Backbone bond lengths (Angstrom), bond angles and torsions (degrees), N, CA, C in turn:
res aa  C-N    CA-C-N  psi(-1)  N-CA   C-N-CA  omega(-1)  CA-C   N-CA-C  phi
1 M - - - 1.404 - - 1.560 109.07 -
2 K 1.255 119.10 139.82 1.442 123.72 -171.41 1.592 109.78 -75.69
3 R 1.352 115.05 -29.71 1.411 118.91 -179.68 1.485 112.67 -111.43
4 P 1.364 117.83 100.74 1.468 118.18 -177.65 1.480 114.82 -58.59
5 E 1.375 116.09 -36.99 1.444 119.19 178.34 1.521 114.50 -61.60
6 A 1.304 119.65 -30.16 1.461 122.65 174.86 1.540 109.90 -69.46
7 T 1.347 117.16 -37.56 1.475 121.62 177.51 1.503 111.29 -62.89
8 I 1.273 118.09 -51.24 1.479 123.70 -178.41 1.540 107.18 -63.18
9 T 1.245 121.55 -36.88 1.464 126.12 178.57 1.527 110.50 -62.78
10 W 1.351 114.54 -43.76 1.453 119.43 177.79 1.550 109.73 -67.73
11 L 1.387 115.68 -45.26 1.520 118.06 178.44 1.449 112.17 -58.58
12 A 1.311 120.94 -44.49 1.493 125.83 178.52 1.538 110.81 -58.64
13 A 1.288 114.59 -39.79 1.566 118.67 -177.82 1.520 110.89 -72.58
14 V 1.375 118.98 -33.58 1.436 117.02 -177.61 1.532 113.72 -104.85
15 W 1.349 115.10 5.09 1.476 120.21 -173.36 1.559 113.09 -52.61
16 P 1.414 121.88 -50.32 1.422 118.36 177.13 1.502 117.32 -57.55
17 T 1.371 114.78 -33.93 1.472 118.34 178.48 1.580 109.81 -74.66
18 V 1.260 118.97 -34.36 1.473 123.94 -179.81 1.483 113.09 -71.91
19 V 1.366 120.96 -48.36 1.380 122.21 -173.20 1.574 112.84 -109.84
20 G 1.335 117.19 -7.51 1.474 117.67 -179.98 1.513 108.91 101.46
21 R 1.273 115.61 150.89 1.430 120.46 -178.76 1.507 117.11 -63.62
22 T 1.318 117.84 -35.50 1.441 119.48 -175.99 1.475 108.49 -74.57
23 L 1.307 123.48 -42.80 1.482 123.71 176.03 1.558 109.56 -68.31
24 A 1.280 118.28 -39.87 1.439 121.29 175.29 1.524 118.50 -57.41
25 A 1.328 111.74 -29.83 1.484 119.35 175.92 1.456 111.59 -72.41
26 H 1.286 121.50 -20.87 1.409 125.98 -176.00 1.481 118.65 -117.86
27 T 1.373 116.02 -3.08 1.463 123.43 176.60 1.488 110.29 -139.44
28 R 1.337 113.18 165.17 1.442 120.39 176.50 1.502 111.89 -157.89
29 P 1.296 117.27 140.33 1.527 118.14 174.79 1.472 110.22 -75.08
30 V 1.377 113.94 133.57 1.455 118.98 -173.78 1.572 112.07 -114.26
31 R 1.366 115.82 -22.67 1.351 119.81 -176.20 1.536 109.57 -161.04
32 C 1.383 118.19 138.38 1.517 118.10 172.70 1.511 106.72 -144.85
33 T 1.330 113.53 105.60 1.494 119.86 -177.88 1.473 106.02 -139.13
34 H 1.370 115.96 141.04 1.532 124.54 173.35 1.553 105.60 52.02
35 G 1.307 123.48 41.63 1.417 124.71 165.61 1.562 110.51 82.87
36 R 1.342 116.08 5.37 1.476 120.49 179.75 1.527 109.19 -110.66
37 L 1.278 115.67 119.42 1.442 122.67 177.63 1.579 109.18 -100.72
38 E 1.359 116.71 127.94 1.392 121.16 178.43 1.546 108.82 -106.46
39 I 1.306 120.10 127.26 1.433 125.03 -176.01 1.578 106.86 -116.00
40 R 1.269 116.30 137.60 1.440 121.86 173.40 1.416 110.39 -107.86
41 A 1.335 121.04 131.92 1.504 126.20 178.29 1.517 108.39 -103.61
42 D 1.326 113.25 161.41 1.484 119.46 179.28 1.579 113.83 -56.61
43 G 1.331 117.07 -33.03 1.429 118.76 179.66 1.536 107.93 -176.61
44 K 1.347 115.71 -179.32 1.439 123.26 -174.74 1.571 111.12 -53.82
45 P 1.350 119.51 -46.43 1.487 121.01 -176.83 1.545 109.75 -59.46
46 W 1.324 120.21 -43.60 1.459 123.56 179.49 1.566 107.70 -66.73
47 Q 1.329 113.94 -44.45 1.418 114.93 -176.55 1.525 112.39 -61.05
48 R 1.324 117.04 -46.18 1.425 120.20 172.97 1.430 117.82 -54.49
49 Q 1.369 115.65 -38.23 1.507 121.26 177.61 1.530 113.70 -64.66
50 I 1.296 113.71 -40.89 1.433 118.39 -173.28 1.560 116.43 -93.00
51 E 1.323 118.32 -7.49 1.421 119.53 -174.72 1.584 111.58 -63.57
52 G 1.296 116.62 -24.55 1.431 119.83 177.99 1.593 112.61 -81.28
53 L 1.275 115.64 -1.11 1.431 118.58 -178.18 1.502 113.95 -100.97
54 S 1.304 119.78 16.06 1.447 122.02 -172.13 1.539 107.82 -58.73
55 A 1.221 119.66 -40.71 1.600 120.28 -176.82 1.458 108.48 -68.73
56 E 1.353 120.88 -33.80 1.493 122.95 177.34 1.496 110.35 -71.20
57 F 1.255 118.40 -40.72 1.464 121.68 174.92 1.532 110.70 -58.95
58 R 1.293 116.98 -51.91 1.452 126.72 -178.75 1.552 105.90 -57.05
59 A 1.270 120.77 -55.75 1.448 122.33 -178.05 1.556 114.77 -57.50
60 S 1.340 113.37 -44.88 1.482 118.30 -177.41 1.572 108.61 -64.94
61 V 1.325 119.19 -41.78 1.478 121.80 -177.60 1.557 106.53 -66.67
62 N 1.361 116.53 -50.20 1.434 115.54 178.90 1.526 118.00 -60.76
63 K 1.299 114.84 -32.24 1.536 120.12 174.36 1.496 111.24 -62.66
64 A 1.353 113.86 -46.99 1.477 122.02 179.37 1.510 109.18 -63.95
65 W 1.320 118.24 -37.53 1.426 120.00 -174.66 1.534 112.18 -77.29
66 G 1.385 115.31 -27.61 1.449 120.06 177.77 1.618 111.34 99.33
67 S 1.263 115.18 -6.86 1.512 120.83 -178.29 1.468 108.58 -159.97
68 T 1.295 116.82 -175.12 1.545 119.68 176.07 1.520 112.28 -80.10
69 L 1.320 112.82 105.02 1.393 120.30 174.67 1.524 109.52 -99.96
70 V 1.321 116.56 -40.96 1.412 128.25 -176.56 1.517 115.41 -109.62
71 R 1.364 115.52 125.10 1.509 114.76 178.02 1.519 106.57 -116.41
72 E 1.309 120.03 -17.02 1.470 124.87 -177.40 1.539 108.01 -141.98
73 V 1.384 115.72 139.45 1.451 119.83 174.52 1.506 106.57 -118.56
74 K 1.221 118.29 134.77 1.478 127.69 179.14 1.529 108.62 -125.61
75 F 1.334 117.44 136.01 1.439 123.16 175.77 1.508 107.47 -100.80
76 V 1.314 117.38 130.19 1.468 119.75 -176.27 1.561 108.46 -120.65
77 A 1.368 113.27 159.74 1.475 119.33 -175.97 1.519 110.10 -69.66
78 T 1.260 116.56 159.15 1.488 123.53 174.98 1.542 106.77 -81.52
79 Q 1.343 118.12 162.32 1.426 119.74 -179.08 1.524 111.12 -59.66
80 A 1.313 119.92 -35.59 1.481 123.82 -178.88 1.475 111.41 -66.38
81 E 1.429 116.76 -30.97 1.439 115.58 179.53 1.499 109.79 -83.47
82 L 1.322 120.02 -15.54 1.457 121.69 -178.23 1.574 111.76 -77.71
83 R 1.332 114.47 -26.63 1.475 118.11 -176.11 1.590 106.55 -79.29
84 H 1.300 116.08 154.39 1.459 118.54 -177.84 1.567 113.63 -73.94
85 I 1.305 113.95 131.60 1.481 118.06 178.39 1.569 106.58 -118.93
86 S 1.318 111.49 130.81 1.488 116.70 -175.32 1.519 108.09 -59.18
87 K 1.266 122.16 148.36 1.438 127.15 -177.58 1.573 111.02 -60.70
88 E 1.319 117.74 -30.09 1.461 120.62 178.09 1.403 112.88 -65.85
89 L 1.367 118.55 -31.76 1.480 122.77 -177.30 1.546 111.74 -98.23
90 D 1.309 119.93 -10.19 1.436 123.32 -176.58 1.512 109.88 -84.25
91 N 1.396 118.29 111.62 1.357 122.87 177.78 1.497 117.69 -69.06
92 N 1.439 115.32 -15.65 1.416 123.36 179.83 1.483 110.95 -88.29
93 H 1.383 117.89 -6.02 1.442 119.03 -177.66 1.533 108.60 -98.35
94 T 1.265 120.08 127.40 1.411 121.73 174.81 1.535 108.48 -117.85
95 P 1.278 119.25 109.05 1.430 122.78 -177.46 1.503 113.70 -75.21
96 F 1.309 117.58 151.22 1.493 123.04 176.26 1.490 103.26 -81.56
97 V 1.366 116.05 120.13 1.440 119.19 -176.44 1.609 106.30 -112.95
98 R 1.303 112.25 127.81 1.443 115.34 176.90 1.484 105.46 -118.67
99 G 1.383 115.12 121.34 1.390 122.75 -178.45 1.526 111.88 -87.17
100 N 1.242 118.92 144.20 1.525 124.34 175.91 1.553 101.60 -89.46
101 R 1.302 115.64 113.45 1.478 120.65 176.75 1.515 110.35 -87.77
102 K 1.253 112.32 124.38 1.504 115.13 175.22 1.526 109.80 -103.10
103 R 1.226 114.14 133.95 1.469 119.40 -179.06 1.497 111.87 -75.77
104 V 1.281 121.53 128.35 1.386 120.96 -178.13 1.469 103.95 -102.99
105 G 1.297 120.52 123.54 1.437 116.40 -175.28 1.454 114.68 -146.99
């Protein structure tokens, strides 16, 4: 399609029908250009769950479109995940801790 914004507008409108209400509640298409569909999930847990469904997302979108619109699906981070989080508050960060052992004697 010559106008990518029209494609993403169409995808956003039909998204619940294409992927189902449950997935649509936790995902959304954010960009579709040159056969590459980018999908944003609510967070890392949802992203991890759906990453194995790339082929299903692609097939569902192409079926709804009526031809091959999507050749590749990529999952992208949410805006909240893109901003910097301090290591103290980041639950995904596990620091290396070296304890000082004192000999009790």
